MDTraj code that builds the backbone (N, CA, C; nanometers):
import mdtraj as md
import numpy as np

residues = "MET GLU THR GLU ILE ASN GLU VAL LYS GLU PRO THR ILE GLU ILE THR LYS GLU GLU LEU ILE GLU ARG TYR ALA LYS ILE GLN GLN ILE SER ILE GLU GLU ALA GLU GLU GLN VAL GLY ALA PRO THR GLU GLU GLU ILE LEU LYS LYS ILE GLN ASP LYS THR ILE GLU LYS ILE ASN SER THR ARG VAL PRO MET ASN ARG ALA GLN ARG ARG ALA LEU LYS LYS LYS VAL GLY ALA LYS LYS TYR ALA GLU MET VAL ASN GLU SER GLY ASP VAL VAL GLY ALA VAL SER GLU THR ALA LYS LYS LEU ASN TYR ILE ASP LEU ILE GLN LYS LEU ARG LYS LEU ASN GLU GLU LYS GLU LYS GLU ILE GLU GLU ASN GLY GLU THR ALA THR GLU ASN ASN".split()
xyz = np.array([
    [12.5440, 8.1481, 10.6609],
    [12.4290, 8.1845, 10.5820],
    [12.3579, 8.3025, 10.6548],
    [12.3422, 8.4169, 10.5839],
    [12.2886, 8.5286, 10.6323],
    [12.1414, 8.5331, 10.6199],
    [12.0658, 8.5788, 10.7294],
    [11.9237, 8.5973, 10.7343],
    [11.8914, 8.7350, 10.6831],
    [11.8093, 8.7364, 10.5775],
    [11.7863, 8.8624, 10.5128],
    [11.6406, 8.8910, 10.5542],
    [11.6168, 9.0163, 10.6014],
    [11.4919, 9.0674, 10.6522],
    [11.4495, 9.1687, 10.5463],
    [11.3299, 9.1429, 10.4916],
    [11.2667, 9.2252, 10.4018],
    [11.1635, 9.3192, 10.4702],
    [11.1681, 9.4411, 10.4573],
    [11.0734, 9.5312, 10.5228],
    [10.9974, 9.5951, 10.4018],
    [10.8594, 9.6112, 10.4423],
    [10.7839, 9.6818, 10.3480],
    [10.7903, 9.8289, 10.3901],
    [10.8253, 9.8981, 10.2964],
    [10.8462, 10.0469, 10.3332],
    [10.7455, 10.1361, 10.2225],
    [10.6535, 10.2065, 10.3029],
    [10.5617, 10.2859, 10.2284],
    [10.6345, 10.4072, 10.1802],
    [10.6084, 10.4471, 10.0560],
    [10.6670, 10.5682, 10.0128],
    [10.6136, 10.7025, 10.0870],
    [10.7034, 10.7716, 10.1208],
    [10.6552, 10.8981, 10.2046],
    [10.6067, 11.0001, 10.0947],
    [10.4822, 11.0347, 10.1111],
    [10.4150, 11.1310, 10.0283],
    [10.3562, 11.2349, 10.1097],
    [10.3825, 11.3592, 10.0892],
    [10.3240, 11.4781, 10.1641],
    [10.1753, 11.4842, 10.1181],
    [10.0902, 11.4779, 10.2174],
    [9.9402, 11.4918, 10.1949],
    [9.8928, 11.6007, 10.2685],
    [9.8155, 11.6875, 10.2013],
    [9.7616, 11.8046, 10.2755],
    [9.6399, 11.7618, 10.3554],
    [9.5986, 11.8479, 10.4446],
    [9.4872, 11.8238, 10.5362],
    [9.3561, 11.7953, 10.4574],
    [9.3327, 11.8792, 10.3619],
    [9.2221, 11.8594, 10.2696],
    [9.2132, 11.7269, 10.2090],
    [9.3284, 11.6715, 10.1556],
    [9.3374, 11.5495, 10.1046],
    [9.3094, 11.4423, 10.2031],
    [9.3558, 11.4472, 10.3145],
    [9.3334, 11.3506, 10.4226],
    [9.1933, 11.3388, 10.4473],
    [9.1266, 11.4634, 10.4612],
    [8.9870, 11.4620, 10.4986],
    [8.8987, 11.4023, 10.3758],
    [8.9421, 11.4423, 10.2583],
    [8.8695, 11.3952, 10.1429],
    [8.8780, 11.2412, 10.1405],
    [8.9942, 11.1822, 10.1582],
    [9.0200, 11.0355, 10.1618],
    [8.9494, 10.9674, 10.2717],
    [8.9365, 11.0292, 10.3797],
    [8.8754, 10.9679, 10.4984],
    [8.7222, 10.9636, 10.4593],
    [8.6686, 11.0794, 10.4087],
    [8.5256, 11.0790, 10.3676],
    [8.4858, 10.9626, 10.2582],
    [8.5855, 10.9565, 10.1652],
    [8.5617, 10.8615, 10.0600],
    [8.5601, 10.7118, 10.1188],
    [8.6567, 10.6888, 10.1893],
    [8.6632, 10.5527, 10.2569],
    [8.5498, 10.5237, 10.3425],
    [8.5106, 10.6246, 10.4301],
    [8.3899, 10.6053, 10.5214],
    [8.2620, 10.6106, 10.4569],
    [8.2589, 10.6619, 10.3288],
    [8.1422, 10.6882, 10.2505],
    [8.0509, 10.7865, 10.3190],
    [8.1022, 10.8966, 10.3512],
    [8.0281, 11.0207, 10.4081],
    [8.0668, 11.1336, 10.3317],
    [7.9956, 11.2453, 10.3513],
    [8.0365, 11.3692, 10.2893],
    [8.1547, 11.4326, 10.3497],
    [8.2146, 11.5211, 10.2657],
    [8.3285, 11.5791, 10.3221],
    [8.3091, 11.6782, 10.4358],
    [8.1926, 11.7406, 10.4386],
    [8.1546, 11.8188, 10.5569],
    [8.1499, 11.7313, 10.6859],
    [8.0820, 11.6134, 10.6660],
    [8.0736, 11.5222, 10.7916],
    [8.2095, 11.4843, 10.8312],
    [8.3059, 11.4463, 10.7426],
    [8.4412, 11.4097, 10.7673],
    [8.5113, 11.5183, 10.8407],
    [8.4789, 11.6401, 10.7866],
    [8.5507, 11.7657, 10.8491],
    [8.5006, 11.7734, 11.0069],
    [8.3787, 11.7440, 11.0178],
    [8.3249, 11.7469, 11.1569],
    [8.3988, 11.6516, 11.2577],
    [8.4041, 11.5226, 11.1932],
    [8.4519, 11.4053, 11.2679],
    [8.6074, 11.4194, 11.3042],
    [8.6824, 11.4548, 11.1918],
    [8.8270, 11.4544, 11.2159],
    [8.8962, 11.5772, 11.1835],
    [8.8253, 11.6889, 11.1735],
    [8.8929, 11.8034, 11.1400],
    [8.9843, 11.8623, 11.2543],
    [9.1027, 11.9057, 11.2219],
    [9.1990, 11.9527, 11.3099],
    [9.2959, 12.0557, 11.2340],
    [9.3803, 12.1321, 11.3146],
    [9.4675, 12.2314, 11.2525],
    [9.5872, 12.1666, 11.1780],
    [9.6305, 12.0460, 11.2271],
    [9.7457, 11.9886, 11.1645],
    [9.7238, 11.8489, 11.1087],
    [9.8083, 11.7980, 11.0209],
    [9.7985, 11.6623, 10.9616],
    [9.8017, 11.5623, 11.0655],
    [9.9015, 11.5788, 11.1601],
    [9.9133, 11.4849, 11.2649],
    [9.8074, 11.4696, 11.3601],
    [9.7388, 11.5703, 11.3899],
    [9.6147, 11.5622, 11.4710],
    [9.4978, 11.4987, 11.3971],
    [9.4998, 11.5301, 11.2579],
    [9.3864, 11.4591, 11.1809],
    [9.4018, 11.3112, 11.1787],
    [9.5322, 11.2670, 11.1629],
    [9.5721, 11.1290, 11.1594],
    [9.5354, 11.0607, 11.2930],
    [9.5645, 11.1378, 11.4013],
    [9.5377, 11.0819, 11.5468],
    [9.3872, 11.0751, 11.5558],
    [9.3156, 11.1596, 11.5124],
    [9.1575, 11.1541, 11.5256],
    [9.1063, 11.0344, 11.4397],
    [9.1623, 11.0189, 11.3214],
    [9.1270, 10.9086, 11.2450],
    [9.1600, 10.7796, 11.3028],
    [9.2780, 10.7670, 11.3647],
    [9.3095, 10.6501, 11.4431],
    [9.2157, 10.6231, 11.5684],
    [9.1793, 10.7285, 11.6283],
    [9.0967, 10.7180, 11.7556],
    [8.9417, 10.6666, 11.7061],
    [8.8962, 10.7255, 11.5847],
    [8.7854, 10.6804, 11.5241],
    [8.7759, 10.5429, 11.4896],
    [8.8844, 10.4982, 11.4267],
    [8.8989, 10.3589, 11.3867],
    [8.9017, 10.2586, 11.5016],
    [8.9756, 10.2985, 11.6112],
    [8.9722, 10.2137, 11.7316],
    [8.8375, 10.2055, 11.7822],
    [8.7587, 10.3236, 11.7945],
    [8.6276, 10.3372, 11.8487],
    [8.5391, 10.2442, 11.7702],
    [8.5497, 10.2437, 11.6369],
    [8.4605, 10.1668, 11.5500],
    [8.4864, 10.0101, 11.5706],
    [8.6160, 9.9856, 11.5857],
    [8.6540, 9.8382, 11.6245],
    [8.5861, 9.7943, 11.7456],
    [8.6102, 9.8730, 11.8508],
    [8.5598, 9.8366, 11.9808],
    [8.4068, 9.8329, 11.9907],
    [8.3398, 9.9126, 11.9092],
    [8.1947, 9.9134, 11.9145],
    [8.1293, 9.7929, 11.8461],
    [8.2054, 9.7344, 11.7482],
    [8.1604, 9.6265, 11.6683],
    [8.1961, 9.4912, 11.7238],
    [8.2957, 9.4889, 11.8173],
    [8.3447, 9.3582, 11.8824],
    [8.2421, 9.3054, 11.9868],
    [8.2026, 9.1875, 11.9757],
    [8.1041, 9.1317, 12.0715],
    [8.1815, 9.0806, 12.1991],
    [8.1290, 9.1128, 12.3126],
    [8.1890, 9.0736, 12.4323],
    [8.1884, 8.9206, 12.4513],
    [8.2897, 8.8689, 12.5150],
    [8.2891, 8.7222, 12.5375],
    [8.1992, 8.6794, 12.6408],
    [8.1388, 8.5676, 12.6262],
    [8.0570, 8.5163, 12.7321],
    [8.1332, 8.4421, 12.8406],
    [8.0718, 8.3935, 12.9459],
    [8.1491, 8.3302, 13.0531],
    [8.2349, 8.2137, 13.0105],
    [8.1724, 8.1282, 12.9304],
    [8.2442, 8.0060, 12.8941],
    [8.3777, 8.0468, 12.8034],
    [8.3579, 8.1504, 12.7207],
    [8.4734, 8.1945, 12.6454],
    [8.5799, 8.2593, 12.7276],
    [8.5398, 8.3345, 12.8243],
    [8.6375, 8.3990, 12.9162],
    [8.7183, 8.2845, 12.9924],
    [8.6465, 8.1924, 13.0465],
    [8.7174, 8.0859, 13.1232],
    [8.8074, 7.9979, 13.0174],
    [8.7668, 7.9774, 12.9107],
    [8.8496, 7.9071, 12.8162],
    [8.9710, 7.9827, 12.7849],
    [8.9601, 8.1034, 12.7780],
    [9.0829, 8.1906, 12.7345],
    [9.1692, 8.1946, 12.8664],
    [9.1194, 8.2090, 12.9802],
    [9.1845, 8.2157, 13.1114],
    [9.2669, 8.0912, 13.1172],
    [9.2050, 7.9727, 13.0883],
    [9.2629, 7.8318, 13.0974],
    [9.3900, 7.8321, 12.9968],
    [9.3708, 7.8801, 12.8824],
    [9.4574, 7.8703, 12.7651],
    [9.5894, 7.9582, 12.7904],
    [9.5723, 8.0711, 12.8401],
    [9.6828, 8.1764, 12.8588],
    [9.7324, 8.1736, 13.0068],
    [9.6592, 8.1275, 13.0897],
    [9.7033, 8.1313, 13.2358],
    [9.6300, 8.2537, 13.2965],
    [9.6189, 8.2413, 13.4342],
    [9.5490, 8.3438, 13.5073],
    [9.6317, 8.4805, 13.5099],
    [9.7575, 8.4706, 13.5210],
    [9.8316, 8.6003, 13.5253],
    [9.8319, 8.6697, 13.4004],
    [9.8509, 8.5959, 13.2905],
    [9.8459, 8.6709, 13.1512],
    [9.7054, 8.7149, 13.1222],
    [9.6020, 8.6374, 13.1666],
    [9.4653, 8.6697, 13.1296],
    [9.4314, 8.8082, 13.2122],
    [9.4805, 8.8202, 13.3296],
    [9.4607, 8.9492, 13.4061],
    [9.5254, 9.0616, 13.3370],
    [9.6314, 9.0425, 13.2778],
    [9.6986, 9.1546, 13.2036],
    [9.6180, 9.1906, 13.0694],
    [9.5509, 9.0845, 13.0155],
    [9.4780, 9.1093, 12.8848],
    [9.3402, 9.1705, 12.8994],
    [9.2812, 9.1353, 13.0131],
    [9.1331, 9.1866, 13.0355],
    [9.1323, 9.3085, 13.1128],
    [9.0427, 9.4092, 13.0777],
    [9.0253, 9.5262, 13.1599],
    [8.9021, 9.5025, 13.2541],
    [8.8697, 9.6016, 13.3111],
    [8.7797, 9.6084, 13.4373],
    [8.6346, 9.5489, 13.3899],
    [8.6018, 9.5855, 13.2659],
    [8.4669, 9.5452, 13.2230],
    [8.4601, 9.3985, 13.1607],
    [8.5781, 9.3402, 13.1586],
    [8.5855, 9.2073, 13.1049],
    [8.6126, 9.1907, 12.9523],
    [8.6396, 9.3137, 12.8949],
    [8.6700, 9.2982, 12.7500],
    [8.8253, 9.2741, 12.7376],
    [8.8547, 9.1888, 12.6331],
    [8.9921, 9.1569, 12.6113],
    [9.0521, 9.2828, 12.5357],
    [9.1584, 9.3271, 12.5758],
    [9.2120, 9.4495, 12.5263],
    [9.3462, 9.4271, 12.4641],
    [9.4168, 9.3195, 12.5005],
    [9.5486, 9.2981, 12.4380],
    [9.5523, 9.2669, 12.3031],
    [9.5875, 9.1325, 12.2861],
    [9.6156, 9.0831, 12.1413],
    [9.5040, 9.1087, 12.0514],
    [9.3824, 9.0695, 12.0874],
    [9.2637, 9.0863, 12.0075],
    [9.2470, 9.2198, 11.9513],
    [9.2588, 9.3173, 12.0452],
    [9.2385, 9.4650, 12.0006],
    [9.3536, 9.4898, 11.9034],
    [9.4675, 9.4675, 11.9274],
    [9.5930, 9.4979, 11.8499],
    [9.5751, 9.4328, 11.7186],
    [9.5250, 9.3061, 11.7006],
    [9.5042, 9.2357, 11.5869],
    [9.4000, 9.3033, 11.4989],
    [9.2897, 9.3426, 11.5656],
    [9.1905, 9.4083, 11.4961],
    [9.2244, 9.5433, 11.4377],
    [9.3082, 9.6076, 11.5109],
    [9.3650, 9.7441, 11.4762],
    [9.4551, 9.7185, 11.3585],
    [9.5324, 9.6106, 11.3507],
    [9.6296, 9.6052, 11.2360],
    [9.5514, 9.5648, 11.1147],
    [9.4503, 9.4800, 11.1289],
    [9.3624, 9.4381, 11.0162],
    [9.2883, 9.5613, 10.9565],
    [9.2489, 9.6555, 11.0505],
    [9.1778, 9.7713, 10.9961],
    [9.2790, 9.8545, 10.9262],
    [9.3980, 9.8700, 10.9769],
    [9.5040, 9.9577, 10.9048],
    [9.5301, 9.9043, 10.7717],
    [9.5487, 9.7652, 10.7650],
    [9.5710, 9.6953, 10.6267],
    [9.4616, 9.7323, 10.5347],
    [9.3294, 9.7263, 10.5847],
    [9.2201, 9.7503, 10.4963],
    [9.2317, 9.9057, 10.4444],
    [9.2700, 9.9876, 10.5478],
    [9.2714, 10.1265, 10.5095],
    [9.3802, 10.1617, 10.4179],
    [9.5013, 10.0960, 10.4341],
    [9.6078, 10.1183, 10.3424],
    [9.5676, 10.0608, 10.1972],
    [9.4996, 9.9524, 10.1924],
    [9.4597, 9.9003, 10.0660],
    [9.3677, 9.9987, 9.9930],
    [9.2804, 10.0557, 10.0716],
    [9.1739, 10.1418, 10.0109],
    [9.2587, 10.2649, 9.9604],
    [9.3487, 10.3181, 10.0405],
    [9.4233, 10.4357, 10.0058],
    [9.5053, 10.4164, 9.8753],
    [9.5590, 10.2877, 9.8736],
    [9.6415, 10.2458, 9.7505],
    [9.5467, 10.2519, 9.6267],
    [9.4371, 10.1993, 9.6334],
    [9.3333, 10.1957, 9.5264],
    [9.3017, 10.3410, 9.4902],
    [9.2715, 10.4239, 9.5846],
    [9.2336, 10.5696, 9.5532],
    [9.3600, 10.6380, 9.4876],
    [9.4800, 10.6132, 9.5266],
    [9.5938, 10.6669, 9.4750],
    [9.6099, 10.6188, 9.3277],
    [9.5842, 10.4953, 9.2987],
    [9.5945, 10.4455, 9.1693],
    [9.4915, 10.5087, 9.0789],
    [9.3708, 10.5253, 9.1200],
    [9.2637, 10.5943, 9.0471],
    [9.3099, 10.7379, 9.0170],
    [9.3720, 10.8072, 9.1231],
    [9.4006, 10.9517, 9.1004],
    [9.5125, 10.9570, 9.0038],
    [9.6214, 10.8570, 9.0097],
    [9.7261, 10.8573, 8.9058],
    [9.6777, 10.8316, 8.7650],
    [9.5759, 10.7459, 8.7569],
    [9.5290, 10.7134, 8.6225],
    [9.4462, 10.8468, 8.5681],
    [9.3794, 10.9131, 8.6530],
    [9.3051, 11.0208, 8.6164],
    [9.4092, 11.1370, 8.5694],
    [9.5130, 11.1528, 8.6423],
    [9.6169, 11.2485, 8.6138],
    [9.6797, 11.2173, 8.4745],
    [9.7208, 11.0767, 8.4628],
    [9.7725, 11.0335, 8.3280],
    [9.6802, 11.0647, 8.2163],
    [9.5535, 11.0406, 8.2372],
    [9.4546, 11.0614, 8.1211],
    [9.4332, 11.2139, 8.0978],
    [9.4342, 11.2877, 8.2110],
    [9.4163, 11.4390, 8.1845],
    [9.5506, 11.4863, 8.1162],
    [9.6626, 11.4351, 8.1551],
    [9.7966, 11.4845, 8.0983],
    [9.8091, 11.4389, 7.9536],
    [9.7704, 11.3252, 7.9218],
    [9.7648, 11.2809, 7.7831],
    [9.6768, 11.3536, 7.7000],
    [9.5504, 11.3839, 7.7480],
    [9.4646, 11.4646, 7.6697],
    [9.5138, 11.6075, 7.6474],
    [9.5686, 11.6608, 7.7528],
    [9.6300, 11.7974, 7.7480],
    [9.7382, 11.8133, 7.6378],
    [9.8238, 11.7098, 7.6345],
    [9.9399, 11.7069, 7.5351],
    [9.8827, 11.6862, 7.3960],
    [9.7761, 11.6024, 7.3882],
    [9.7220, 11.5744, 7.2533],
    [9.6627, 11.7012, 7.1995],
    [9.5951, 11.7891, 7.2821],
    [9.5216, 11.9011, 7.2432],
    [9.6230, 12.0095, 7.1842],
    [9.7555, 12.0153, 7.2358],
    [9.8425, 12.1083, 7.1998],
    [9.9132, 12.0834, 7.0685],
])
top = md.Topology()
chain = top.add_chain()
for i, resn in enumerate(residues, 1):
    res = top.add_residue(resn, chain, resSeq=i)
    for name in ("N", "CA", "C"):
        top.add_atom(name, md.element.get_by_symbol(name[0]), res)
traj = md.Trajectory(xyz[None], top)
């Protein structure tokens, strides 16, 4: 019996810098000018990297640091050696928790982008239908 692995593959769509900044502004609920200031860059890759950095920064700023009892419980659960790998100098957990938060934020971002794409497609279809009806 073969095990089949299903992968979710996102369609590759070319997006311009302006569209990336527009979408970032819409998702963050800020103006396009503010979005340009925050993530503006010469290439699409650099814009995406800045968006990723801003996302990580936002996640880290909202995360509440663990208290002493929580740190001890985690250390007991995972072991001292693994705990030392997970925790940075300031006592913040940087391993699995940070990665999980990042993935959840990416999922949220993808869902918002899909919703925006659907709205844009509907708008194009409506405009296309009205244009053909007028002719």
